[in-house]
MDAnalysis code that builds the backbone (N, CA, C; Angstrom):
import MDAnalysis as mda
import numpy as np

u = mda.Universe.empty(264, n_residues=88, atom_resindex=np.repeat(np.arange(88), 3), trajectory=True)
u.add_TopologyAttr("name", ["N", "CA", "C"] * 88)
u.add_TopologyAttr("resid", np.arange(1, 89))
u.add_TopologyAttr("resname", ["MET", "LYS", "ILE", "LEU", "PHE", "THR", "PRO", "SER", "PHE", "THR", "ARG", "ALA", "LEU", "ARG", "THR", "LEU", "TRP", "LYS", "LYS", "ASN", "PRO", "GLU", "LEU", "GLU", "ASN", "VAL", "PHE", "TRP", "LYS", "LYS", "VAL", "GLU", "ILE", "PHE", "HIS", "HIS", "SER", "PRO", "PHE", "HIS", "THR", "SER", "LEU", "LYS", "THR", "HIS", "ASN", "LEU", "GLY", "GLY", "LYS", "LEU", "LYS", "GLY", "LEU", "ARG", "SER", "PHE", "SER", "LEU", "THR", "LYS", "ASP", "ILE", "ARG", "ILE", "VAL", "PHE", "GLU", "PHE", "MET", "PRO", "ASP", "GLY", "THR", "ALA", "LEU", "PHE", "SER", "ASN", "ILE", "GLY", "ASP", "HIS", "ASP", "GLU", "VAL", "TYR"])
u.atoms.positions = np.array([
    [12.103, 10.007, 12.354],
    [10.823, 10.181, 11.696],
    [9.708, 9.874, 12.691],
    [8.699, 10.711, 12.660],
    [7.540, 10.505, 13.506],
    [6.586, 9.548, 12.796],
    [6.026, 8.600, 13.558],
    [5.075, 7.633, 13.016],
    [3.777, 7.764, 13.801],
    [2.681, 7.950, 13.092],
    [1.362, 8.040, 13.714],
    [0.480, 6.903, 13.223],
    [-0.475, 6.509, 14.054],
    [-1.435, 5.458, 13.701],
    [-2.828, 6.060, 13.644],
    [-3.586, 5.746, 12.592],
    [-4.988, 6.148, 12.556],
    [-5.754, 5.294, 13.571],
    [-6.920, 5.766, 14.023],
    [-7.721, 4.948, 14.935],
    [-8.086, 3.581, 14.338],
    [-8.382, 3.536, 13.043],
    [-8.731, 2.252, 12.421],
    [-7.517, 1.325, 12.378],
    [-6.318, 1.884, 12.182],
    [-5.108, 1.072, 12.216],
    [-4.930, 0.465, 13.609],
    [-5.118, 1.271, 14.634],
    [-4.959, 0.797, 16.010],
    [-5.941, -0.325, 16.317],
    [-7.186, -0.179, 15.878],
    [-8.181, -1.238, 16.097],
    [-7.782, -2.518, 15.372],
    [-7.366, -2.400, 14.113],
    [-6.965, -3.580, 13.338],
    [-5.732, -4.237, 13.957],
    [-4.826, -3.431, 14.470],
    [-3.613, -3.961, 15.100],
    [-3.966, -4.752, 16.357],
    [-4.837, -4.205, 17.189],
    [-5.262, -4.925, 18.407],
    [-5.933, -6.250, 18.059],
    [-6.772, -6.232, 17.038],
    [-7.437, -7.462, 16.602],
    [-6.410, -8.487, 16.132],
    [-5.435, -8.026, 15.363],
    [-4.378, -8.907, 14.869],
    [-3.607, -9.518, 16.027],
    [-3.263, -8.710, 17.035],
    [-2.522, -9.209, 18.197],
    [-3.326, -10.201, 19.022],
    [-4.647, -10.010, 19.090],
    [-5.483, -10.963, 19.824],
    [-5.457, -12.326, 19.147],
    [-5.479, -12.323, 17.823],
    [-5.455, -13.574, 17.062],
    [-4.069, -14.197, 17.039],
    [-3.027, -13.350, 17.000],
    [-1.642, -13.805, 16.870],
    [-0.740, -13.004, 17.820],
    [-0.728, -13.330, 19.118],
    [0.047, -12.547, 20.079],
    [1.542, -12.460, 19.756],
    [2.071, -13.450, 19.072],
    [3.500, -13.445, 18.739],
    [3.854, -12.344, 17.737],
    [2.861, -11.787, 17.064],
    [3.125, -10.729, 16.079],
    [3.434, -9.378, 16.718],
    [3.163, -9.221, 18.010],
    [3.445, -7.933, 18.641],
    [4.945, -7.626, 18.605],
    [5.771, -8.604, 18.956],
    [7.222, -8.380, 18.904],
    [7.704, -8.137, 17.483],
    [7.182, -8.887, 16.534],
    [7.551, -8.704, 15.131],
    [7.182, -7.292, 14.680],
    [5.982, -6.856, 15.059],
    [5.521, -5.518, 14.689],
    [6.491, -4.451, 15.173],
    [6.851, -4.482, 16.456],
    [7.711, -3.437, 17.002],
    [9.109, -3.475, 16.402],
    [9.606, -4.655, 16.073],
    [10.919, -4.754, 15.411],
    [10.874, -4.117, 14.020],
    [9.807, -4.399, 13.278],
    [9.679, -3.831, 11.928],
    [9.467, -2.318, 11.978],
    [8.720, -1.840, 12.971],
    [8.515, -0.395, 13.115],
    [9.848, 0.283, 13.418],
    [10.678, -0.347, 14.223],
    [12.002, 0.204, 14.523],
    [12.850, 0.299, 13.252],
    [12.820, -0.755, 12.441],
    [13.546, -0.718, 11.162],
    [12.987, 0.396, 10.288],
    [11.656, 0.467, 10.183],
    [11.004, 1.496, 9.370],
    [11.390, 2.892, 9.850],
    [11.407, 3.086, 11.148],
    [11.738, 4.386, 11.728],
    [13.110, 4.872, 11.263],
    [14.070, 3.957, 11.202],
    [15.433, 4.319, 10.811],
    [15.644, 4.304, 9.300],
    [14.911, 3.438, 8.603],
    [15.118, 3.302, 7.164],
    [13.839, 2.768, 6.507],
    [12.914, 3.655, 6.122],
    [11.624, 3.204, 5.595],
    [11.703, 2.359, 4.328],
    [12.829, 2.406, 3.640],
    [12.970, 1.623, 2.410],
    [13.979, 0.489, 2.566],
    [14.195, 0.062, 3.808],
    [15.097, -1.069, 4.055],
    [14.595, -2.273, 3.253],
    [15.512, -3.014, 2.667],
    [15.121, -4.127, 1.802],
    [14.275, -5.183, 2.517],
    [14.466, -5.366, 3.816],
    [13.693, -6.378, 4.538],
    [12.212, -6.007, 4.643],
    [11.884, -4.728, 4.457],
    [10.493, -4.288, 4.546],
    [9.731, -4.460, 3.236],
    [10.448, -4.489, 2.139],
    [9.823, -4.604, 0.816],
    [8.797, -3.481, 0.579],
    [9.189, -2.264, 0.925],
    [8.321, -1.095, 0.767],
    [8.048, -0.843, -0.714],
    [6.781, -0.581, -1.026],
    [6.433, -0.310, -2.422],
    [5.215, 0.610, -2.514],
    [5.090, 1.271, -3.662],
    [3.933, 2.116, -3.956],
    [2.737, 1.244, -4.295],
    [1.562, 1.738, -3.976],
    [0.333, 1.036, -4.321],
    [-0.348, 1.750, -5.486],
    [-1.187, 1.026, -6.175],
    [-1.899, 1.586, -7.322],
    [-3.394, 1.450, -7.144],
    [-4.104, 1.734, -8.199],
    [-5.558, 1.612, -8.194],
    [-6.198, 2.532, -7.174],
    [-7.151, 1.996, -6.432],
    [-7.863, 2.813, -5.450],
    [-6.972, 3.253, -4.295],
    [-5.812, 2.627, -4.152],
    [-4.869, 2.986, -3.084],
    [-3.685, 3.808, -3.600],
    [-3.813, 4.335, -4.814],
    [-2.733, 5.132, -5.389],
    [-2.392, 6.292, -4.451],
    [-1.122, 6.528, -4.281],
    [-0.646, 7.566, -3.369],
    [-0.239, 7.017, -2.019],
    [-0.632, 5.771, -1.754],
    [-0.250, 5.110, -0.516],
    [0.904, 4.158, -0.789],
    [1.522, 3.711, 0.273],
    [2.609, 2.742, 0.181],
    [2.312, 1.598, 1.145],
    [3.076, 0.534, 0.997],
    [2.905, -0.629, 1.854],
    [4.265, -1.247, 2.138],
    [4.367, -1.894, 3.297],
    [5.543, -2.719, 3.571],
    [5.108, -3.988, 4.280],
    [5.982, -4.977, 4.244],
    [5.661, -6.301, 4.775],
    [6.024, -6.421, 6.243],
    [5.052, -6.863, 7.025],
    [5.308, -7.213, 8.413],
    [5.773, -8.665, 8.475],
    [5.052, -9.524, 7.787],
    [5.419, -10.933, 7.630],
    [5.196, -11.282, 6.161],
    [5.324, -12.544, 5.849],
    [5.078, -12.982, 4.469],
    [3.668, -12.610, 4.008],
    [2.702, -12.676, 4.924],
    [1.304, -12.445, 4.565],
    [0.719, -11.125, 5.057],
    [1.301, -10.510, 6.061],
    [0.736, -9.319, 6.687],
    [1.409, -8.059, 6.146],
    [0.592, -7.079, 5.750],
    [1.086, -5.824, 5.197],
    [0.632, -4.643, 6.063],
    [1.440, -3.589, 6.034],
    [1.086, -2.325, 6.668],
    [0.975, -1.282, 5.563],
    [-0.168, -0.600, 5.498],
    [-0.399, 0.451, 4.512],
    [-0.172, 1.790, 5.206],
    [0.563, 2.672, 4.528],
    [0.887, 3.965, 5.131],
    [1.044, 5.017, 4.051],
    [1.181, 6.254, 4.506],
    [1.502, 7.345, 3.597],
    [2.454, 8.307, 4.301],
    [3.283, 8.957, 3.498],
    [4.141, 10.008, 4.016],
    [3.364, 11.310, 3.940],
    [3.249, 11.984, 5.052],
    [2.557, 13.261, 5.116],
    [3.520, 14.374, 4.679],
    [2.998, 15.539, 4.293],
    [3.865, 16.629, 3.835],
    [4.955, 17.038, 4.840],
    [4.680, 16.849, 6.133],
    [5.674, 17.229, 7.151],
    [6.708, 16.132, 7.401],
    [6.629, 15.026, 6.626],
    [7.584, 13.932, 6.770],
    [7.133, 12.837, 7.711],
    [6.010, 13.039, 8.386],
    [5.448, 12.018, 9.272],
    [4.938, 10.845, 8.437],
    [5.079, 9.639, 8.966],
    [4.487, 8.459, 8.335],
    [3.191, 8.142, 9.068],
    [2.105, 8.055, 8.327],
    [0.798, 7.755, 8.900],
    [0.403, 6.338, 8.505],
    [0.375, 5.433, 9.482],
    [-0.026, 4.048, 9.252],
    [-1.548, 3.999, 9.275],
    [-2.147, 3.498, 8.194],
    [-3.604, 3.541, 8.073],
    [-4.289, 2.180, 8.069],
    [-3.568, 1.101, 7.737],
    [-4.204, -0.212, 7.698],
    [-3.162, -1.295, 7.893],
    [-3.605, -2.415, 8.440],
    [-2.755, -3.583, 8.627],
    [-3.621, -4.821, 8.466],
    [-3.081, -5.832, 7.835],
    [-3.805, -7.077, 7.658],
    [-3.194, -7.901, 6.539],
    [-3.848, -9.014, 6.227],
    [-3.316, -9.832, 5.144],
    [-3.609, -9.159, 3.806],
    [-3.019, -9.683, 2.774],
    [-3.085, -9.085, 1.435],
    [-4.521, -8.745, 1.034],
    [-5.439, -9.686, 1.178],
    [-6.819, -9.471, 0.755],
    [-7.535, -8.426, 1.610],
    [-7.162, -8.308, 2.880],
    [-7.814, -7.332, 3.758],
    [-7.406, -5.894, 3.445],
    [-6.152, -5.675, 3.128],
    [-5.685, -4.299, 2.956],
    [-5.706, -3.807, 1.526],
    [-5.680, -4.733, 0.549],
    [-5.706, -4.314, -0.851],
    [-7.082, -4.536, -1.380],
])
């Protein structure tokens, strides 16, 4: 599966890594799991509702979430990353 990042996702990711450099390794490990199995139980992938209806989210850590959507061509587009209050 192809995974793309929006420019805003990339900016938020860089900011997150500056604050928490240890999260870079965690991020790449979770992306690898997602790449092979987007609904792996360790990711806790779920649909979002309300203003984010149509999007999905999975857990990077206990507090950090990645918001994404599946595009019609099967690509996963990562659009936001941050703690619960930042992304929801």
